[in-house]
N, C-alpha and C positions, 0 to 999 in steps of 0.2 A: 435556572432552567439550563441549557448545554450551549457551548461554545460548541462548534465540528472547525477539521482542519487536515485538509485533502492533502496526500504528496502524491504523484505518480511518478509508477516505477517503469520503465520500459523490462521486457522478460525479456526476451533476444530470442534465437535461433531454440534453447533447450533451457526449459526453467529450474532447473539447476543453478546454471550459469547466475543467478539474479538472486539467489536463496541467501547470502551471504550481503549482499547488498537491503532485501527488506529487512533482514535479521537485525540490520545495524540500523536502519532507520527507527523498527519499530522499542527499540529497546531503549532509543536515543529520546524517545517522546516520552516511552514511559517514566522513566529520571526526571524528565521534565513536570510529570503528571499528569500527565495526556491517556486516558484509556484508548487504546488499538478496538475499533467497533467490527471492523468488516473491509470488504475492500468491493471497491465498482469498476467490471471489466471494460475500457474506453476505448480501443482499437481489438479488431481483431482477425486475422486473416482467409481466406476465403472457406477453408475447414474448417474456420469456427473455431481457430487454436487462437490464445490470449500471445497478443505482440505487449500489451501494456495497460496498467493497472492501473485504481489510482487505493492509497490505502487511506484510511475511512481512521481521525481519533475526536475526540469525545474530549469533555473536561468542565468537569461545573460552571457556570464565571460568578 
């Protein structure tokens, strides 16, 4: 059985501004035994640009 964890990340005006934040989150979760499996867009503007995402992590129970 798998256990999942979701972490919300605000992208901001430019995707590059959040790059250090999401990399740090992924590295921290990996160090705790979680595996990064993808992301889900949770908020977009009217033009389809991502504003917020949830990073998805899993590990065996």
